[in-house]
C-alpha positions in Angstrom: 0.0 0.0 0.0 1.3 3.5 -0.9 -0.3 6.7 0.3 0.6 10.2 -1.0 -0.7 13.3 0.7 -0.7 16.7 -0.8 -1.3 19.7 1.4 -2.4 23.0 -0.1 -3.2 26.0 2.1 -5.4 28.8 0.9 -5.8 32.1 2.5 -8.3 34.9 1.7 -7.8 38.3 3.3 -10.0 41.4 3.4 -8.4 44.6 4.8 -9.7 47.9 6.0 -8.8 50.9 3.9 -8.2 53.4 6.8 -5.8 52.4 9.5 -3.4 54.0 12.0 0.2 52.7 12.0 1.5 51.4 15.3 4.5 53.2 16.6 7.3 51.1 18.3 9.2 52.7 21.1 12.9 52.1 21.8 14.3 50.5 24.9 17.3 51.3 27.1 20.1 48.8 27.3 23.7 48.7 28.4 26.2 49.7 25.7 28.1 46.5 25.6 24.9 44.5 25.1 24.2 46.2 21.7 27.8 46.6 20.2 30.9 44.5 19.4 34.3 46.1 20.0 36.6 45.8 17.0 39.7 43.9 17.9 38.0 41.9 20.7 36.7 38.8 18.9 36.6 35.0 19.1 38.9 32.9 17.0 38.2 29.5 15.5 40.6 26.5 15.6 40.5 23.2 13.8 42.5 20.0 13.8 42.6 16.4 12.7 43.1 13.6 15.3 42.4 10.1 16.3 40.0 8.7 19.0 41.1 5.4 20.5 39.6 3.0 23.0 36.3 2.4 21.2 34.4 -0.8 21.9 34.4 -2.0 18.3 32.5 1.0 17.0 35.4 2.7 15.2 36.1 3.1 11.5 35.9 0.1 9.3 38.3 -1.0 6.6 36.7 1.2 4.0 38.2 4.3 5.7 41.8 4.0 4.5 43.1 7.3 6.0 42.4 6.0 9.6 44.8 3.1 9.2 47.4 5.4 7.4 47.3 7.8 10.4 47.8 4.9 12.8 50.8 3.7 10.9 52.3 7.2 10.8 51.8 7.7 14.5 53.4 4.3 15.4 56.4 5.2 13.3 57.0 8.3 15.4 57.2 6.0 18.5 59.7 3.6 16.8 57.2 0.9 15.8 57.8 -0.1 12.2 54.7 -1.3 10.4 54.8 -2.6 6.8 52.9 -0.1 4.7 51.4 -2.9 2.6 49.6 -4.3 5.6 46.2 -2.9 6.3 45.7 -3.2 10.1 42.2 -4.1 11.2 41.3 -1.2 13.6 37.8 -1.3 15.0 38.6 0.6 18.1 40.0 3.7 16.3 38.2 6.6 14.6 39.5 9.5 12.6 37.9 12.8 13.8 37.8 16.5 13.2 38.4 18.7 16.3 37.3 22.3 16.5 37.2 24.9 19.2 36.6 28.6 19.7 39.1 30.7 21.5 37.6 33.6 23.6 38.9 37.2 23.0 42.3 38.1 24.4 43.0 34.6 25.7 46.6 33.8 26.9 48.8 30.8 26.7 48.1 28.3 29.5 44.3 28.8 29.4 42.1 25.8 28.7 39.1 25.8 26.2 36.4 23.4 25.4 36.7 21.3 22.2 34.2 19.4 20.0 35.1 16.1 18.4 33.3 14.8 15.3 33.7 11.6 13.4 35.1 11.8 9.8 34.7 8.2 8.8 32.0 5.6 9.3 32.4 5.0 13.0 29.2 4.0 14.7 29.9 5.7 18.0 32.6 7.7 19.8 31.3 6.8 23.2 34.0 5.8 25.7 36.8 7.0 23.4 39.9 9.1 24.2 41.3 11.8 21.9 45.0 11.6 21.4 47.2 14.7 21.3 45.8 16.8 18.4 47.3 20.2 17.3 44.7 22.8 16.6 45.4 25.4 13.9 43.9 28.8 13.0 43.2 30.2 9.6 46.8 31.3 9.2 48.0 27.6 9.5 49.8 28.1 12.8 49.3 25.9 15.8 47.7 27.7 18.8 46.4 24.9 21.0 46.7 21.2 21.6 43.7 19.0 22.5 43.6 15.7 24.3 41.3 13.9 26.7 38.3 11.6 27.3 35.1 12.3 25.3 31.7 13.1 26.7 29.2 11.7 24.2 25.4 12.4 24.8 24.2 9.9 22.1 24.0 6.2 22.2 23.5 3.5 19.5 22.6 -0.2 19.6 22.3 -2.7 16.8 21.1 -6.3 16.7 22.3 -9.2 14.6 19.4 -8.9 12.1 20.2 -5.2 11.3 17.7 -3.6 13.7 19.2 -0.6 15.3 18.2 2.2 17.8 20.0 5.5 17.9 19.4 8.3 20.5 20.8 11.7 19.8 24.1 11.8 17.8 26.7 9.2 19.1 29.4 10.3 16.5 29.9 13.8 18.1 31.4 14.4 21.6 32.8 17.2 23.7 35.9 17.5 26.0 35.4 20.2 28.6 38.7 22.1 29.0 40.2 19.6 26.6 42.6 22.0 24.8 45.5 24.0 26.2 46.5 27.2 24.5 50.1 27.3 23.5 50.4 30.6 21.8 48.6 34.0 22.2 46.0 35.1 19.7 47.1 38.5 18.3 44.7 41.5 18.8 45.1 45.1 17.7 42.8 46.4 20.4 45.5 48.1 22.4 47.4 49.3 19.2 44.7 51.4 17.6 44.3 55.0 18.4 40.5 54.7 18.4 38.0 52.2 19.8 35.5 51.2 17.1 32.1 50.0 18.2 30.1 47.9 15.7 26.4 47.9 16.3 24.8 44.5 16.2 21.5 46.0 15.0 22.4 48.9 12.7 20.4 52.1 13.5 21.1 55.7 12.9 19.2 56.7 16.0 21.1 54.2 18.2 24.5 55.4 16.8 23.5 59.0 17.5 22.5 58.2 21.0 25.8 56.4 21.7 27.7 59.4 20.4 25.7 61.8 22.7 26.1 59.6 25.8 29.8 59.1 25.4 30.4 62.8 24.7 28.3 63.8 27.7 30.5 61.6 29.9 34.0 62.3 28.5 33.6 65.6 26.7 32.8 66.9 23.2 34.2 65.2 20.1 35.3 62.1 22.0 32.8 59.9 20.1 31.8 60.2 16.5 29.0 58.3 14.8 30.6 57.0 11.5 27.5 55.3 10.1 24.4 53.5 11.3 26.6 50.5 12.1 29.8 52.1 13.5 30.9 54.6 16.2 34.5 55.7 16.6 35.8 56.7 20.1 39.1 58.4 20.9 40.7 56.4 23.7 43.7 56.6 26.0 46.9 55.0 24.7 48.0 53.5 28.0 46.7 49.9 28.5 45.8 50.6 32.1 43.9 53.8 31.3 42.1 52.1 28.4 40.9 49.3 30.7 39.4 52.0 33.0 37.9 53.8 30.0 36.2 50.6 28.8 34.9 49.9 32.2 33.1 53.3 32.2 31.7 52.6 28.8 30.2 49.3 30.0 28.1 51.2 32.5 26.5 53.5 29.9 22.9 53.0 29.2 21.8 53.7 25.6 18.3 54.2 24.3 18.0 52.1 21.2 16.3 53.5 18.1 13.1 52.0 16.7 13.6 48.4 15.8 11.1 46.6 13.7 9.6 43.5 15.4 10.3 40.2 13.7 8.6 37.0 12.9 11.1 34.2 12.4 10.2 31.0 10.6 12.5 28.0 10.3 11.5 26.2 7.1 13.4 23.0 8.1 11.8 22.4 11.5 8.5 24.3 11.1 9.3 26.5 14.1 7.6 29.9 14.2 8.8 32.6 16.8 7.0 35.9 17.0 8.2 38.9 19.1 5.9 40.3 21.8 5.4 43.6 20.0 4.1 42.0 16.7 0.7 43.4 15.8 -1.6 43.0 12.8 -3.8 45.6 11.2 -7.5 44.9 10.8 -8.1 41.9 8.5 -10.6 39.2 7.8 -8.9 35.8 7.3 -10.3 32.6 5.8 -8.1 29.6 6.0 -8.8 26.1 4.6 -7.0 22.9 3.9 -7.1 20.7 0.8 -5.9 17.2 1.3 -5.6 14.8 -1.7 -5.0 11.2 -0.7 -4.1 8.6 -3.3 -4.1 4.9 -2.1 -2.7 2.3 -4.5 -3.2 -1.4 -3.8 -1.8 -4.2 -5.8 -3.2 -7.8 -5.9 -2.5 -10.9 -8.0 -5.0 -12.3 -10.5 -4.7 -16.1 -10.5 -6.1 -18.0 -13.5 -8.3 -21.0 -13.2 -6.9 -24.5 -12.7 -5.7 -26.1 -16.0 -8.1 -28.6 -17.6 -7.1 -31.4 -19.9 -3.5 -30.2 -19.8 -4.2 -26.7 -21.0 -4.1 -23.4 -19.0 -7.0 -21.0 -19.0 -4.8 -17.8 -18.6 -1.7 -16.4 -16.9 -1.0 -14.8 -13.5 -0.9 -11.0 -13.6 -0.5 -8.2 -11.1 -3.4 -5.7 -11.1 -3.3 -2.2 -9.5 -6.3 -0.7 -7.8 -6.2 3.1 -7.0 -8.5 5.1 -4.8 -8.5 8.9 -4.8 -10.1 10.9 -2.0 -10.3 14.7 -1.7 -11.0 16.4 1.6 -11.5 20.2 1.6 -11.6 20.5 5.4 -13.7 22.9 7.3 -13.4 26.6 6.2 -13.4 29.2 8.9 -13.4 33.0 8.7 -12.5 35.3 11.6 -11.8 39.0 11.8 -8.8 40.5 13.5 -9.4 44.1 14.8 -7.1 47.0 14.3 -3.8 46.7 16.2 -4.4 43.2 17.4 -1.6 41.9 19.8 0.4 38.7 19.6 -1.7 36.9 22.2 -4.9 37.4 20.1 -3.1 36.2 16.9 -2.0 33.0 18.6 -5.4 32.4 20.2 -7.2 32.8 16.8 -4.8 30.5 15.0 -5.1 27.9 17.7 -8.9 28.0 17.5 -8.6 26.8 13.9 -6.3 23.9 14.9 -3.7 25.2 12.5 -0.2 23.7 12.3 3.0 25.8 12.3 3.0 25.5 8.5 -0.6 26.8 8.3 0.5 29.7 10.6 3.3 30.5 8.3 1.0 30.6 5.2 -1.3 33.0 7.0 1.6 35.3 8.1 3.1 35.3 4.6 -0.2 36.4 3.2 -0.6 39.1 5.8 2.9 40.4 5.1 2.3 40.5 1.3 -0.8 42.5 1.8 0.8 44.9 4.2 -1.2 43.9 7.2 1.6 42.5 9.3 3.4 45.1 11.4 6.7 43.1 11.6 9.6 41.9 9.5 9.2 38.3 8.2 12.4 36.3 8.4 12.8 32.8 6.9 15.8 30.8 7.9 
């Protein structure tokens, strides 16, 4: 039996001609919550390593680079292995290791690392990562990782091929598993100016930052360069610059108007709406059209042969059934300036799924009735 379902959402909207736009007000936040400081940033590291000690869940013989890595490693310890021999290694897995170094980190600090299988290993549970150099984009080694993995997933398989997998057993973490060996260079203390990059560009926010900084330190200390950048003259002494930055952290800035957002994840069907999302007056009719096609196959057997002659041949016959369900159509009216709670309550009353909700929101946005920015990720 095979069943195919096709879902089609239809939305009909009727809008009022006269309406009053809803004005959004800004909010006050600490300066460092809305900006990034140029020169103070994270850095990514990546490396290639081996996980050993697996209970028969490592890479199989199809993954040749795992055995090559083991042979090369053993040679470094004085163990000579014939290159023509392919060692059977079920307890070893080739992995990619990556980590993020926090801003202005120094040698001797430890960072968390993530270990991911590169081959066809079934699980990294119970494994130990051997010493792995971690490199930055410039190719230089900045950290070395090693330690026992913490794996949140588990996998089990029976002899007949039946298997059960919970979470992802081929990815693990090692808390504080890497040790920094070299400093990550930063130009924060070398620049004459401190550059603040706004996370949400806004001319009003940039202007408010300029005013607040100049009110605290004097005129022309800060200059709004654009809607996304503010330049600030800062002391050259490292000690004075730290004090200067600590004072900036305490500044409270009124953000400019920011359009509310409705975020829709097309892969998972998740819909997230901000609390200040409103809808103009609209009448909405939403319906579902489901087309079900069920195909069944059966065998037509001929009659028994009589006097040595057959009366036909065996054939396979298909029987198809098509059913169309239009669902129950509903129409409801949203008044002017309806809030988020009413939108959710009205959609839930229809029994709409997240995909239905997204279809309604897209139609509202196209018609100009949605007072929010629609973002699809």
